[in-house]
A tleap script that builds the chain and sets N, CA, C and O, in Angstrom:
source leaprc.protein.ff14SB
mol = sequence {
  NMET ILE THR VAL LYS LYS ILE MET THR PRO
  ASN VAL TYR SER LEU SER HIE ASP THR THR
  ILE ARG LYS ALA SER LYS ILE MET LYS GLU
  LYS ASN ILE GLY SER LEU TYR ILE LYS GLU
  ASN ASP LYS LEU ILE GLY VAL VAL THR GLU
  THR ASP ILE VAL ARG LYS GLY VAL ALA ASP
  ASP ILE ASP MET ASP LEU ALA SER LEU GLY
  ASP ILE MET SER SER PRO ILE TYR THR ILE
  ASP ILE ASN LYS THR VAL THR GLU ALA ASN
  GLU MET MET ASP LYS HIE LYS VAL ARG HIE
  LEU ALA VAL LYS GLU GLY ASP ASN ILE VAL
  GLY VAL ILE SER ALA ARG ASP LEU LEU HIE
  PRO ILE TYR LEU ASP GLY GLU GLY CTRP
}
set mol.1.N position { 97.938 103.683 86.283 }
set mol.1.CA position { 97.450 103.656 87.674 }
set mol.1.C position { 96.535 104.870 88.018 }
set mol.1.O position { 96.704 105.963 87.477 }
set mol.2.N position { 95.620 104.650 88.882 }
set mol.2.CA position { 94.762 105.690 89.305 }
set mol.2.C position { 95.421 106.490 90.406 }
set mol.2.O position { 96.019 105.942 91.332 }
set mol.3.N position { 95.297 107.802 90.283 }
set mol.3.CA position { 95.991 108.652 91.186 }
set mol.3.C position { 95.007 109.146 92.296 }
set mol.3.O position { 93.784 109.121 92.161 }
set mol.4.N position { 95.651 109.591 93.389 }
set mol.4.CA position { 94.965 110.204 94.515 }
set mol.4.C position { 93.984 111.292 94.064 }
set mol.4.O position { 92.852 111.374 94.541 }
set mol.5.N position { 94.433 112.082 93.177 }
set mol.5.CA position { 93.644 113.249 92.571 }
set mol.5.C position { 92.327 112.731 92.012 }
set mol.5.O position { 91.332 113.449 92.107 }
set mol.6.N position { 92.258 111.653 91.493 }
set mol.6.CA position { 91.103 111.198 90.767 }
set mol.6.C position { 89.968 110.861 91.900 }
set mol.6.O position { 88.792 111.134 91.660 }
set mol.7.N position { 90.324 110.303 93.053 }
set mol.7.CA position { 89.283 109.848 93.978 }
set mol.7.C position { 89.229 110.734 95.269 }
set mol.7.O position { 88.338 110.540 96.096 }
set mol.8.N position { 90.113 111.642 95.434 }
set mol.8.CA position { 90.092 112.461 96.668 }
set mol.8.C position { 88.798 113.218 96.733 }
set mol.8.O position { 88.135 113.420 95.716 }
set mol.9.N position { 88.409 113.669 98.004 }
set mol.9.CA position { 87.503 114.580 98.247 }
set mol.9.C position { 88.107 116.038 98.279 }
set mol.9.O position { 88.948 116.339 99.126 }
set mol.10.N position { 87.666 116.910 97.358 }
set mol.10.CA position { 88.350 118.140 97.217 }
set mol.10.C position { 88.040 119.123 98.381 }
set mol.10.O position { 88.773 120.093 98.572 }
set mol.11.N position { 87.024 118.889 99.110 }
set mol.11.CA position { 86.676 119.779 100.162 }
set mol.11.C position { 87.337 119.471 101.499 }
set mol.11.O position { 87.158 118.348 101.971 }
set mol.12.N position { 88.077 120.349 102.151 }
set mol.12.CA position { 88.818 120.063 103.445 }
set mol.12.C position { 88.083 120.994 104.340 }
set mol.12.O position { 88.062 122.207 104.131 }
set mol.13.N position { 87.454 120.398 105.381 }
set mol.13.CA position { 86.860 121.209 106.495 }
set mol.13.C position { 87.794 121.167 107.717 }
set mol.13.O position { 88.420 120.168 108.071 }
set mol.14.N position { 87.813 122.368 108.322 }
set mol.14.CA position { 88.702 122.576 109.458 }
set mol.14.C position { 87.922 123.372 110.501 }
set mol.14.O position { 87.071 124.206 110.193 }
set mol.15.N position { 88.249 123.078 111.704 }
set mol.15.CA position { 87.633 123.852 112.864 }
set mol.15.C position { 88.755 124.151 113.774 }
set mol.15.O position { 89.822 123.545 113.672 }
set mol.16.N position { 88.542 125.106 114.699 }
set mol.16.CA position { 89.493 125.419 115.712 }
set mol.16.C position { 89.592 124.443 116.755 }
set mol.16.O position { 88.607 123.816 117.145 }
set mol.17.N position { 90.840 124.276 117.260 }
set mol.17.CA position { 91.027 123.218 118.327 }
set mol.17.C position { 90.136 123.320 119.616 }
set mol.17.O position { 89.973 122.349 120.354 }
set mol.18.N position { 89.590 124.501 119.839 }
set mol.18.CA position { 88.797 124.649 121.025 }
set mol.18.C position { 87.217 124.464 120.698 }
set mol.18.O position { 86.394 124.610 121.603 }
set mol.19.N position { 86.870 124.177 119.541 }
set mol.19.CA position { 85.532 123.731 119.131 }
set mol.19.C position { 85.033 122.489 120.028 }
set mol.19.O position { 85.775 121.534 120.255 }
set mol.20.N position { 83.861 122.568 120.465 }
set mol.20.CA position { 83.398 121.402 121.360 }
set mol.20.C position { 83.177 120.194 120.408 }
set mol.20.O position { 82.855 120.287 119.224 }
set mol.21.N position { 83.401 119.033 121.108 }
set mol.21.CA position { 83.101 117.850 120.313 }
set mol.21.C position { 81.627 117.662 119.750 }
set mol.21.O position { 81.386 117.083 118.691 }
set mol.22.N position { 80.665 118.223 120.593 }
set mol.22.CA position { 79.284 118.127 120.183 }
set mol.22.C position { 79.110 119.057 118.985 }
set mol.22.O position { 78.421 118.636 118.055 }
set mol.23.N position { 79.629 120.215 118.901 }
set mol.23.CA position { 79.472 121.213 117.856 }
set mol.23.C position { 80.132 120.510 116.594 }
set mol.23.O position { 79.527 120.452 115.523 }
set mol.24.N position { 81.305 120.020 116.757 }
set mol.24.CA position { 82.017 119.296 115.646 }
set mol.24.C position { 81.133 118.237 115.009 }
set mol.24.O position { 80.935 118.189 113.795 }
set mol.25.N position { 80.621 117.405 115.876 }
set mol.25.CA position { 79.844 116.237 115.572 }
set mol.25.C position { 78.593 116.677 114.678 }
set mol.25.O position { 78.219 116.013 113.711 }
set mol.26.N position { 78.032 117.770 115.065 }
set mol.26.CA position { 76.763 118.304 114.380 }
set mol.26.C position { 77.295 118.746 112.937 }
set mol.26.O position { 76.629 118.487 111.935 }
set mol.27.N position { 78.352 119.331 112.871 }
set mol.27.CA position { 78.814 119.858 111.583 }
set mol.27.C position { 79.239 118.606 110.672 }
set mol.27.O position { 78.948 118.587 109.476 }
set mol.28.N position { 79.869 117.667 111.230 }
set mol.28.CA position { 80.206 116.538 110.438 }
set mol.28.C position { 78.880 115.837 109.819 }
set mol.28.O position { 78.773 115.464 108.651 }
set mol.29.N position { 77.952 115.736 110.765 }
set mol.29.CA position { 76.659 115.153 110.216 }
set mol.29.C position { 75.957 116.032 109.152 }
set mol.29.O position { 75.360 115.499 108.217 }
set mol.30.N position { 76.019 117.282 109.281 }
set mol.30.CA position { 75.314 118.242 108.342 }
set mol.30.C position { 76.143 118.198 107.063 }
set mol.30.O position { 75.557 118.147 105.982 }
set mol.31.N position { 77.458 118.214 107.125 }
set mol.31.CA position { 78.266 118.058 105.902 }
set mol.31.C position { 78.447 116.684 105.367 }
set mol.31.O position { 78.967 116.517 104.264 }
set mol.32.N position { 78.044 115.705 106.093 }
set mol.32.CA position { 78.242 114.291 105.630 }
set mol.32.C position { 79.658 113.935 105.519 }
set mol.32.O position { 80.036 113.384 104.485 }
set mol.33.N position { 80.532 114.199 106.519 }
set mol.33.CA position { 81.879 114.041 106.384 }
set mol.33.C position { 82.448 113.198 107.455 }
set mol.33.O position { 81.831 113.255 108.518 }
set mol.34.N position { 83.492 112.424 107.417 }
set mol.34.CA position { 84.025 111.585 108.280 }
set mol.34.C position { 85.237 112.128 108.988 }
set mol.34.O position { 85.725 111.442 109.886 }
set mol.35.N position { 85.793 113.330 108.666 }
set mol.35.CA position { 87.000 113.966 109.354 }
set mol.35.C position { 86.927 115.442 109.243 }
set mol.35.O position { 86.327 116.058 108.362 }
set mol.36.N position { 87.580 115.929 110.198 }
set mol.36.CA position { 87.850 117.393 110.180 }
set mol.36.C position { 89.260 117.629 110.508 }
set mol.36.O position { 89.876 116.940 111.321 }
set mol.37.N position { 89.744 118.587 109.879 }
set mol.37.CA position { 91.193 119.044 110.288 }
set mol.37.C position { 91.079 120.108 111.383 }
set mol.37.O position { 90.158 120.925 111.369 }
set mol.38.N position { 92.041 120.092 112.350 }
set mol.38.CA position { 91.943 120.954 113.524 }
set mol.38.C position { 93.014 122.003 113.401 }
set mol.38.O position { 94.161 121.667 113.105 }
set mol.39.N position { 92.704 123.208 113.607 }
set mol.39.CA position { 93.719 124.241 113.464 }
set mol.39.C position { 93.777 125.185 114.753 }
set mol.39.O position { 92.828 125.339 115.522 }
set mol.40.N position { 94.938 125.751 114.867 }
set mol.40.CA position { 95.202 126.656 115.940 }
set mol.40.C position { 96.063 127.783 115.343 }
set mol.40.O position { 97.086 127.559 114.697 }
set mol.41.N position { 95.610 128.930 115.586 }
set mol.41.CA position { 96.166 130.141 114.943 }
set mol.41.C position { 96.479 129.936 113.391 }
set mol.41.O position { 97.573 130.164 112.876 }
set mol.42.N position { 95.389 129.489 112.756 }
set mol.42.CA position { 95.482 129.288 111.279 }
set mol.42.C position { 96.428 128.183 110.839 }
set mol.42.O position { 96.618 128.028 109.632 }
set mol.43.N position { 97.015 127.429 111.697 }
set mol.43.CA position { 97.901 126.384 111.249 }
set mol.43.C position { 97.177 124.941 111.635 }
set mol.43.O position { 96.639 124.723 112.720 }
set mol.44.N position { 97.259 124.102 110.657 }
set mol.44.CA position { 96.614 122.769 110.858 }
set mol.44.C position { 97.521 121.979 111.783 }
set mol.44.O position { 98.718 121.822 111.544 }
set mol.45.N position { 96.875 121.465 112.900 }
set mol.45.CA position { 97.689 120.726 113.872 }
set mol.45.C position { 97.262 119.308 114.040 }
set mol.45.O position { 97.965 118.508 114.659 }
set mol.46.N position { 96.166 118.995 113.521 }
set mol.46.CA position { 95.749 117.600 113.829 }
set mol.46.C position { 94.438 117.297 112.994 }
set mol.46.O position { 93.987 118.081 112.158 }
set mol.47.N position { 93.887 116.094 113.307 }
set mol.47.CA position { 92.660 115.632 112.635 }
set mol.47.C position { 91.877 114.936 113.588 }
set mol.47.O position { 92.407 114.269 114.476 }
set mol.48.N position { 90.517 115.058 113.448 }
set mol.48.CA position { 89.554 114.338 114.205 }
set mol.48.C position { 88.666 113.588 113.353 }
set mol.48.O position { 88.074 114.192 112.459 }
set mol.49.N position { 88.491 112.319 113.518 }
set mol.49.CA position { 87.596 111.425 112.701 }
set mol.49.C position { 86.360 110.982 113.634 }
set mol.49.O position { 86.223 111.261 114.825 }
set mol.50.N position { 85.518 110.250 112.844 }
set mol.50.CA position { 84.287 109.756 113.529 }
set mol.50.C position { 84.863 108.723 114.570 }
set mol.50.O position { 84.374 108.631 115.696 }
set mol.51.N position { 85.831 108.016 114.186 }
set mol.51.CA position { 86.423 106.963 115.085 }
set mol.51.C position { 86.897 107.599 116.345 }
set mol.51.O position { 86.621 107.067 117.420 }
set mol.52.N position { 87.645 108.788 116.287 }
set mol.52.CA position { 88.267 109.445 117.344 }
set mol.52.C position { 87.028 109.921 118.281 }
set mol.52.O position { 87.155 109.854 119.503 }
set mol.53.N position { 86.016 110.325 117.786 }
set mol.53.CA position { 84.797 110.731 118.544 }
set mol.53.C position { 84.322 109.677 119.334 }
set mol.53.O position { 84.099 109.825 120.536 }
set mol.54.N position { 84.138 108.532 118.685 }
set mol.54.CA position { 83.617 107.357 119.453 }
set mol.54.C position { 84.625 106.784 120.481 }
set mol.54.O position { 84.239 106.553 121.627 }
set mol.55.N position { 85.904 106.547 120.106 }
set mol.55.CA position { 86.836 105.892 121.035 }
set mol.55.C position { 87.358 106.766 122.040 }
set mol.55.O position { 87.597 106.321 123.163 }
set mol.56.N position { 87.567 108.017 121.737 }
set mol.56.CA position { 88.181 108.853 122.723 }
set mol.56.C position { 87.136 109.807 123.385 }
set mol.56.O position { 87.453 110.490 124.359 }
set mol.57.N position { 86.014 109.840 122.895 }
set mol.57.CA position { 85.048 110.730 123.477 }
set mol.57.C position { 83.848 109.841 124.131 }
set mol.57.O position { 83.722 109.717 125.349 }
set mol.58.N position { 83.050 109.285 123.249 }
set mol.58.CA position { 81.902 108.605 123.774 }
set mol.58.C position { 82.371 107.418 124.666 }
set mol.58.O position { 81.857 107.285 125.776 }
set mol.59.N position { 83.263 106.604 124.259 }
set mol.59.CA position { 83.687 105.409 125.113 }
set mol.59.C position { 84.280 105.795 126.351 }
set mol.59.O position { 84.181 105.031 127.311 }
set mol.60.N position { 84.952 107.004 126.469 }
set mol.60.CA position { 85.581 107.417 127.679 }
set mol.60.C position { 84.640 108.384 128.487 }
set mol.60.O position { 85.044 109.013 129.465 }
set mol.61.N position { 83.364 108.456 128.007 }
set mol.61.CA position { 82.373 109.240 128.793 }
set mol.61.C position { 82.729 110.633 129.017 }
set mol.61.O position { 82.443 111.199 130.072 }
set mol.62.N position { 83.431 111.286 127.924 }
set mol.62.CA position { 83.832 112.597 127.943 }
set mol.62.C position { 82.558 113.455 127.760 }
set mol.62.O position { 81.694 113.060 126.977 }
set mol.63.N position { 82.403 114.594 128.434 }
set mol.63.CA position { 81.297 115.559 128.253 }
set mol.63.C position { 81.538 116.311 126.919 }
set mol.63.O position { 82.411 117.168 126.788 }
set mol.64.N position { 80.665 115.905 125.912 }
set mol.64.CA position { 80.787 116.483 124.623 }
set mol.64.C position { 80.582 117.878 124.528 }
set mol.64.O position { 81.046 118.470 123.554 }
set mol.65.N position { 79.901 118.537 125.470 }
set mol.65.CA position { 79.627 119.962 125.592 }
set mol.65.C position { 80.825 120.640 126.177 }
set mol.65.O position { 80.947 121.856 126.034 }
set mol.66.N position { 81.685 119.963 126.802 }
set mol.66.CA position { 82.807 120.708 127.462 }
set mol.66.C position { 84.111 120.324 126.853 }
set mol.66.O position { 84.988 121.175 126.703 }
set mol.67.N position { 84.277 119.105 126.501 }
set mol.67.CA position { 85.622 118.747 125.850 }
set mol.67.C position { 85.752 119.366 124.468 }
set mol.67.O position { 84.748 119.623 123.804 }
set mol.68.N position { 87.024 119.615 124.018 }
set mol.68.CA position { 87.172 120.242 122.694 }
set mol.68.C position { 87.860 119.233 121.821 }
set mol.68.O position { 88.338 118.194 122.277 }
set mol.69.N position { 87.899 119.579 120.514 }
set mol.69.CA position { 88.545 118.820 119.524 }
set mol.69.C position { 90.006 118.569 119.872 }
set mol.69.O position { 90.519 117.486 119.590 }
set mol.70.N position { 90.650 119.476 120.437 }
set mol.70.CA position { 92.022 119.495 120.831 }
set mol.70.C position { 92.343 118.317 121.841 }
set mol.70.O position { 93.453 117.794 121.940 }
set mol.71.N position { 91.282 117.987 122.539 }
set mol.71.CA position { 91.255 116.847 123.526 }
set mol.71.C position { 91.495 115.555 122.896 }
set mol.71.O position { 92.256 114.717 123.382 }
set mol.72.N position { 90.805 115.387 121.750 }
set mol.72.CA position { 90.692 114.027 121.073 }
set mol.72.C position { 91.429 113.899 119.685 }
set mol.72.O position { 91.434 112.844 119.051 }
set mol.73.N position { 92.012 114.980 119.287 }
set mol.73.CA position { 92.545 114.942 117.885 }
set mol.73.C position { 93.761 114.045 117.861 }
set mol.73.O position { 94.451 113.784 118.847 }
set mol.74.N position { 93.959 113.586 116.591 }
set mol.74.CA position { 95.145 112.751 116.326 }
set mol.74.C position { 96.201 113.741 115.643 }
set mol.74.O position { 95.843 114.603 114.840 }
set mol.75.N position { 97.493 113.553 116.015 }
set mol.75.CA position { 98.527 114.319 115.363 }
set mol.75.C position { 99.735 113.422 115.296 }
set mol.75.O position { 99.927 112.627 116.216 }
set mol.76.N position { 100.523 113.487 114.327 }
set mol.76.CA position { 100.555 114.460 113.262 }
set mol.76.C position { 99.561 114.143 112.177 }
set mol.76.O position { 98.932 113.085 112.163 }
set mol.77.N position { 99.432 115.112 111.245 }
set mol.77.CA position { 98.626 114.980 110.013 }
set mol.77.C position { 99.497 114.189 108.965 }
set mol.77.O position { 100.590 114.656 108.643 }
set mol.78.N position { 99.077 113.086 108.460 }
set mol.78.CA position { 99.738 112.342 107.498 }
set mol.78.C position { 99.234 112.878 106.158 }
set mol.78.O position { 98.029 113.002 105.939 }
set mol.79.N position { 100.177 113.191 105.267 }
set mol.79.CA position { 99.750 113.749 103.952 }
set mol.79.C position { 100.398 112.865 102.855 }
set mol.79.O position { 101.364 112.131 103.061 }
set mol.80.N position { 99.752 113.017 101.651 }
set mol.80.CA position { 100.231 112.262 100.554 }
set mol.80.C position { 100.077 113.343 99.307 }
set mol.80.O position { 99.168 114.172 99.247 }
set mol.81.N position { 100.975 113.209 98.466 }
set mol.81.CA position { 100.991 114.093 97.244 }
set mol.81.C position { 99.802 113.738 96.342 }
set mol.81.O position { 99.421 112.574 96.211 }
set mol.82.N position { 99.222 114.792 95.716 }
set mol.82.CA position { 98.079 114.576 94.809 }
set mol.82.C position { 98.353 113.639 93.682 }
set mol.82.O position { 97.427 113.012 93.168 }
set mol.83.N position { 99.604 113.514 93.269 }
set mol.83.CA position { 99.905 112.668 92.057 }
set mol.83.C position { 100.347 111.309 92.362 }
set mol.83.O position { 100.688 110.560 91.447 }
set mol.84.N position { 100.365 110.902 93.702 }
set mol.84.CA position { 100.637 109.562 94.126 }
set mol.84.C position { 99.456 108.652 93.695 }
set mol.84.O position { 98.350 109.123 93.432 }
set mol.85.N position { 99.738 107.343 93.637 }
set mol.85.CA position { 98.695 106.347 93.266 }
set mol.85.C position { 97.944 105.926 94.473 }
set mol.85.O position { 98.413 105.999 95.608 }
set mol.86.N position { 96.663 105.446 94.162 }
set mol.86.CA position { 95.799 104.873 95.284 }
set mol.86.C position { 96.451 103.725 96.008 }
set mol.86.O position { 96.149 103.519 97.184 }
set mol.87.N position { 97.336 102.955 95.379 }
set mol.87.CA position { 98.183 101.879 95.988 }
set mol.87.C position { 99.106 102.634 97.044 }
set mol.87.O position { 99.221 102.207 98.193 }
set mol.88.N position { 99.670 103.628 96.653 }
set mol.88.CA position { 100.572 104.272 97.523 }
set mol.88.C position { 99.868 104.797 98.780 }
set mol.88.O position { 100.361 104.699 99.904 }
set mol.89.N position { 98.664 105.368 98.509 }
set mol.89.CA position { 97.756 105.862 99.607 }
set mol.89.C position { 97.428 104.796 100.564 }
set mol.89.O position { 97.488 104.974 101.780 }
set mol.90.N position { 97.039 103.553 99.949 }
set mol.90.CA position { 96.595 102.420 100.783 }
set mol.90.C position { 97.829 101.952 101.675 }
set mol.90.O position { 97.659 101.640 102.853 }
set mol.91.N position { 99.019 101.918 101.092 }
set mol.91.CA position { 100.227 101.494 101.792 }
set mol.91.C position { 100.516 102.550 102.878 }
set mol.91.O position { 100.875 102.125 103.976 }
set mol.92.N position { 100.411 103.751 102.710 }
set mol.92.CA position { 100.710 104.704 103.668 }
set mol.92.C position { 99.709 104.635 104.855 }
set mol.92.O position { 100.090 104.765 106.018 }
set mol.93.N position { 98.405 104.425 104.511 }
set mol.93.CA position { 97.358 104.303 105.536 }
set mol.93.C position { 97.674 103.083 106.446 }
set mol.93.O position { 97.566 103.143 107.670 }
set mol.94.N position { 98.089 101.929 105.747 }
set mol.94.CA position { 98.357 100.701 106.483 }
set mol.94.C position { 99.672 100.978 107.386 }
set mol.94.O position { 99.694 100.585 108.552 }
set mol.95.N position { 100.635 101.583 106.880 }
set mol.95.CA position { 101.901 101.823 107.618 }
set mol.95.C position { 101.714 102.577 108.822 }
set mol.95.O position { 102.278 102.236 109.862 }
set mol.96.N position { 100.867 103.709 108.748 }
set mol.96.CA position { 100.561 104.618 109.913 }
set mol.96.C position { 99.438 104.209 110.748 }
set mol.96.O position { 99.270 104.721 111.854 }
set mol.97.N position { 98.583 103.225 110.232 }
set mol.97.CA position { 97.307 102.855 110.976 }
set mol.97.C position { 96.361 103.963 111.057 }
set mol.97.O position { 95.763 104.184 112.110 }
set mol.98.N position { 96.184 104.695 109.982 }
set mol.98.CA position { 95.252 105.698 109.820 }
set mol.98.C position { 94.230 105.496 108.688 }
set mol.98.O position { 94.558 104.740 107.773 }
set mol.99.N position { 93.092 106.060 108.656 }
set mol.99.CA position { 92.088 105.919 107.684 }
set mol.99.C position { 91.857 107.151 106.850 }
set mol.99.O position { 91.040 107.165 105.929 }
set mol.100.N position { 92.600 108.190 107.195 }
set mol.100.CA position { 92.485 109.506 106.322 }
set mol.100.C position { 93.862 110.096 106.139 }
set mol.100.O position { 94.677 110.137 107.061 }
set mol.101.N position { 94.106 110.564 104.891 }
set mol.101.CA position { 95.240 111.248 104.555 }
set mol.101.C position { 94.899 112.727 103.985 }
set mol.101.O position { 94.010 112.850 103.142 }
set mol.102.N position { 95.540 113.716 104.406 }
set mol.102.CA position { 95.478 115.038 103.700 }
set mol.102.C position { 96.225 114.869 102.400 }
set mol.102.O position { 97.298 114.269 102.329 }
set mol.103.N position { 95.579 115.453 101.327 }
set mol.103.CA position { 96.205 115.450 100.151 }
set mol.103.C position { 96.827 116.765 99.832 }
set mol.103.O position { 96.162 117.793 99.955 }
set mol.104.N position { 98.058 116.793 99.432 }
set mol.104.CA position { 98.834 118.014 99.173 }
set mol.104.C position { 99.099 118.274 97.685 }
set mol.104.O position { 99.302 117.350 96.897 }
set mol.105.N position { 99.092 119.428 97.369 }
set mol.105.CA position { 99.528 119.872 96.051 }
set mol.105.C position { 100.561 121.006 96.300 }
set mol.105.O position { 100.190 122.140 96.602 }
set mol.106.N position { 101.868 120.668 96.165 }
set mol.106.CA position { 102.821 121.743 96.600 }
set mol.106.C position { 102.799 121.778 98.112 }
set mol.106.O position { 102.828 120.753 98.792 }
set mol.107.N position { 102.747 123.028 98.619 }
set mol.107.CA position { 102.574 123.152 100.023 }
set mol.107.C position { 101.164 123.234 100.595 }
set mol.107.O position { 101.020 123.510 101.786 }
set mol.108.N position { 100.152 123.015 99.828 }
set mol.108.CA position { 98.852 123.292 100.181 }
set mol.108.C position { 98.063 122.045 100.304 }
set mol.108.O position { 98.235 121.151 99.475 }
set mol.109.N position { 97.152 121.902 101.338 }
set mol.109.CA position { 96.259 120.811 101.503 }
set mol.109.C position { 95.116 121.144 100.640 }
set mol.109.O position { 94.445 122.162 100.811 }
set mol.110.N position { 94.880 120.223 99.648 }
set mol.110.CA position { 93.747 120.473 98.623 }
set mol.110.C position { 92.745 119.492 98.672 }
set mol.110.O position { 91.835 119.573 97.846 }
set mol.111.N position { 92.749 118.486 99.576 }
set mol.111.CA position { 91.773 117.431 99.616 }
set mol.111.C position { 91.998 116.462 100.724 }
set mol.111.O position { 92.930 116.628 101.511 }
set mol.112.N position { 91.219 115.508 100.808 }
set mol.112.CA position { 91.314 114.363 101.737 }
set mol.112.C position { 91.012 113.031 101.106 }
set mol.112.O position { 90.112 112.964 100.269 }
set mol.113.N position { 91.688 111.989 101.442 }
set mol.113.CA position { 91.391 110.632 100.930 }
set mol.113.C position { 91.203 109.777 102.159 }
set mol.113.O position { 91.915 109.882 103.158 }
set mol.114.N position { 90.208 108.927 102.033 }
set mol.114.CA position { 89.855 108.066 103.235 }
set mol.114.C position { 89.975 106.628 102.739 }
set mol.114.O position { 90.011 106.374 101.535 }
set mol.115.N position { 90.035 105.705 103.673 }
set mol.115.CA position { 90.028 104.312 103.334 }
set mol.115.C position { 88.690 103.931 102.616 }
set mol.115.O position { 88.649 103.053 101.754 }
set mol.116.N position { 87.678 104.593 102.996 }
set mol.116.CA position { 86.375 104.275 102.229 }
set mol.116.C position { 86.455 104.773 100.765 }
set mol.116.O position { 85.852 104.181 99.870 }
set mol.117.N position { 87.226 105.894 100.532 }
set mol.117.CA position { 87.389 106.254 99.016 }
set mol.117.C position { 88.032 105.222 98.296 }
set mol.117.O position { 87.718 105.034 97.120 }
set mol.118.N position { 89.028 104.419 98.938 }
set mol.118.CA position { 89.699 103.383 98.251 }
set mol.118.C position { 88.879 102.199 97.894 }
set mol.118.O position { 89.301 101.349 97.110 }
set mol.119.N position { 87.634 102.127 98.495 }
set mol.119.CA position { 86.657 100.987 98.362 }
set mol.119.C position { 85.748 101.313 97.121 }
set mol.119.O position { 85.272 100.375 96.482 }
set mol.120.N position { 85.501 102.567 96.774 }
set mol.120.CA position { 84.517 102.857 95.757 }
set mol.120.C position { 84.878 102.296 94.419 }
set mol.120.O position { 86.058 102.268 94.070 }
set mol.121.N position { 83.927 101.851 93.660 }
set mol.121.CA position { 84.282 101.276 92.326 }
set mol.121.C position { 84.390 102.316 91.247 }
set mol.121.O position { 83.788 102.158 90.185 }
set mol.122.N position { 85.143 103.389 91.481 }
set mol.122.CA position { 85.288 104.429 90.418 }
set mol.122.C position { 86.081 103.837 89.352 }
set mol.122.O position { 86.070 104.400 88.257 }
set mol.123.N position { 86.811 102.714 89.528 }
set mol.123.CA position { 87.748 102.267 88.627 }
set mol.123.C position { 86.906 101.615 87.498 }
set mol.123.O position { 87.511 101.238 86.495 }
set mol.124.N position { 85.651 101.460 87.571 }
set mol.124.CA position { 84.788 100.860 86.462 }
set mol.124.C position { 84.532 101.732 85.391 }
set mol.124.O position { 83.727 101.375 84.530 }
set mol.125.N position { 85.192 103.012 85.299 }
set mol.125.CA position { 84.945 103.895 84.245 }
set mol.125.C position { 85.779 103.538 82.920 }
set mol.125.O position { 85.744 104.267 81.928 }
set mol.126.N position { 86.495 102.411 82.984 }
set mol.126.CA position { 87.243 101.907 81.858 }
set mol.126.C position { 88.656 102.206 82.007 }
set mol.126.O position { 89.442 101.688 81.213 }
set mol.127.N position { 89.137 103.083 83.050 }
set mol.127.CA position { 90.458 103.366 83.229 }
set mol.127.C position { 91.115 102.173 84.061 }
set mol.127.O position { 90.563 101.768 85.084 }
set mol.128.N position { 92.270 101.639 83.612 }
set mol.128.CA position { 93.011 100.825 84.437 }
set mol.128.C position { 92.614 99.452 84.501 }
set mol.128.O position { 93.382 98.662 85.050 }
set mol.129.N position { 91.435 99.011 83.982 }
set mol.129.CA position { 90.978 97.601 84.175 }
set mol.129.C position { 90.697 97.038 82.807 }
set mol.129.O position { 90.302 95.879 82.685 }
savepdb mol mol.pdb
quit
């Protein structure tokens, strides 16, 4: 079975809960990422995705220059162990109705896996098929 480790994105980006939505959106565009983890006092407290920005920000006419990530973040952060399978990741996303999972190795978040990652044909490298 293919593990989460094989397809996760190893870079985890985080911003402070008081960062404006506009600033975060620009960073997401620049880094070409679909999610950011939100921290307060160096502790991760939530996640903001492109979907959150659209549904909780744009659609609700929130002022992107005044509202902060803390206003639209989703919490709790759902995590999955780095050695779990992609099938388990898919099941967890479905169960919790989320599209992003933080990947943990021990007590540390070391990556992120998205529903989009589960669609990529990395499986064609000869493993598992």
